[in-house]
Every structure is written in C-alpha cells, then in structure tokens.
N, C-alpha and C positions, 0 to 999 in steps of 0.2 A: 354642840351647836353646828360644827362643820358637817358632821354626819347627817344631820337633819337637812342642811342645805343641799348636800349631794343627793340624798334620796328625793327631795322635792324637785331638783333639776331633772333627775332621771324620770320621775313620774310625769312631770310636765312634758318632757320630750317624747315619752311614749304615747301619752294622750294626744299630743299634737300630731304625731306620726299616724295614729289611728284615724284622726279626723281628716288628714290630708291624703291618706292612702299611701304613705311612704314607709310602711313597716318593713318591707323588703330591704330598702336602702339602709334603714337603721340597723337591721340585722347584719347586713354586710359590713357596715361601718364598725359595729361592735366587735366582730370577729377579726376584721383587718386591724383595728386599733389594738386588740389584745395581742395579735401576732407581732406588731411593730413594737409594743411595749416590752415583750420578751426579748426581741432582737436588741433593742436599745439597752435594756438592763444588762444583758450579757456583755455587750460592748463596753458599757460603763464599768462593769465589774472588772474586766480585764485591765482597763487603764488605771482604775483605782488601786487594784492589787499591785500593779507595776510601780506606781508612784508611792504607795505606802511602803512597799519594799525598799525603794530608794531612800525614803525618809528613815526607815529603820536602819539601813546601812549607814546613812549620814549620822544618825544618833549614836550608833555603836562605835563608829570611827572617831567620834568627837567633833566632827565637822559642824553638826547642828549646834553643839555647845559653843564652838568658836564663833559661829554666825550670830548666835544669841548674845554672846558677850560683846560682839561688835555693834549690835543694835541696842544694847542695854542703855548706853548714855542717852540716846534719842528717846527711847521708851520711858526712861526715868524722868525726862523733862516733860513728856506727854502726860505722865501719871505721877505728879510730884508728891501726892499724899501717901503713896505706897512705898514702904521701905524697900530698898534694892534687894535685900535678902529674903523678903517675904515670899511665901509660896504663890501668892497671887501674881507676882511678877513673872515667875516661871510659867504659870499657866497662860498668862497674857502673851508672852513671847512664843510659846508653843502654838497657841491659837493663831497668832499672826503668821508664823512660819507655815502652818498647814494651809492657811488662806492664800499666802503668797504662791504656793504651788497648786492652787485650785482644788484643794482637797477639803471642800466644805463639809463633807460628811465626817471627816476625821477632826475638823476644827470645832464642830458643834459641841461634843462632850468637853473639850478643853475650855471652850468659852463658858460653858455652864459652871465648870469647876472654878474658873477665874471669877465669875460673878459671885459664887458662894464664898470664896475667900475674901472678896472685896466687901461683901455684906457683913462678914465677921469683923472686918476692920471698921466698918460703919456701925459697930455695936448692934447689929441685927435690926436696925431701924427700918421702918417701912418706906421711908423716903430715900431715893437713890442718891448716892454720894456723887461728887464731881467726877471721880475716877470711873464709876459705873456708867455715868452718862457719856463720858468721853469714849469708853470702851465700846459702848453700844453704837455711838456715832461712827467710829472707825470701822466696826464690823458691818454696819449698814451700808457704808460707802463701797463695800465689796472690793477690798484691796486684793488684787490677784496679779501675779506676774505671768504665770503659765496656766491658762484656762483649760485644765485637763478634761473636764467634763464636756466642754464645748468641742474640744478637739475630738474626743471620743464620739460624740454625736455626729460630727462632720465626717469622721471616718466611716461610721456606720452607714451613712447615706452616700458614700463614695464621692466625697468632695475631691476635686483635683488636687488641691493643696490645703489640707485641713489645718495646717499651722499658720496660715495667713492671718488668722485672728489674733496672734500673739502681739503684733505691733499695735493695732487699735486697742487691745486690752490694756497694754501698758499705758498708753495715752489716756484712756478712760480712767484707769486706776489713779494716775497722777492727779487728774482733774478732780475726781470724786473724793480722793483722800485729802487733798489740800482744802477743798471746800468744806468737807466734813469737819476738819479740825478748826478752820476759821469760823464756821457757824457755831461750833461747840464753844469756842473761846468767846465769841461775841455774846452769846446768851449767858455764859458764866459770868463775865464781867458786868453785863447788864443787871443780872440778878444780884450780884455782889454790891453794885452801886445802890440798888433799891433797898438793900439791907435784908 
C-alpha cells in the first residue's frame, strides 16, 4: 500500500509540474535531494557504526549486563507478567538500552524478538497482552538519552553545536516516558474494571 501511495504522489507531482511549467525545478530538486540523501546516509552510518561499536564493547566487557541488572527491578515492575529469567525480558532490556543510546535501527530487531517472546507467553493469541501493550507504549514514547541520529544529521549540516539537542531530548524523554506509562496504566485499570 505504501508503494502505491509513493508512486501516486510522484505521478501527481510530475503531472502538476508539467501543467505549471516547473519540470526543470523538479529535476533539480530530485538530483539535489538524491545527493543530500547519500550525504546524510554516510553521516548516519559513521555515527551508527561508532555507537554500535561502543555497545559491542559494553556488551563484551559486561557493562551492558550490569546496567541491565540495575534496570531489571524497574523493568520487572513495568512488565509484571513476564518472569524475570524469561528471554523476553532480555530482549526488552536490550531494546531499551539500544533506544537509550539513540540506536533505533539496532533496537528494532530486538523489539520484534521481544514481541515474539511475549506472544509465546500469551499462548500465541491474536489479542495483545498487557506486557505487549506496555512495551509498545514505552517504545512509541521514544525513550532516548543520546539522540545519535539527530546529532549525526546536525553534524552533516555543520551545526555549531550538534550536541545541544541532548538536554531537550532528555527532558522530552522524561515527559513522554512518564505519560506513556501513566496512560498505559490508566487504560489497563479501566479495562480491568470493565471486566
């Protein structure tokens, strides 16, 4: 469906440009956009490789495991139906750690694995479990401490201080994370009250 939408938007844009006589500007925008996309992609790759390397070092040194153990009591309270030693808990913690460091691309496969594990705990039912809904709410709230992707884009466009975004990101993360959990709990208890 998304492919059809993109093709339709492209065709509509080209037809509109033909009628307005702005085909030359569209051509220039296409090539300029392609050039910028490559520049941004290379900039993002370098930052992602750096942070993924740091994550790998943290994992092999045991630092990630220590940090996960430190967060485990809080995460266990957030997901009370998941046994602490279940593989789903490991995937949830890994997903959250990757998101903390702004590595959304690395967090996505871990999130999918966490959902698969939670689905197996839910006896493969089609209805989402409480933990699955909570996990989705927390991930949707975009919990990030270091926004590596945004920093990389700001560096690509020669921002004077690309890391200025860290403070506002932490504030936005706190607000969105707290409200995601509060809203999740509100609807959970409301649904529970209804039966």
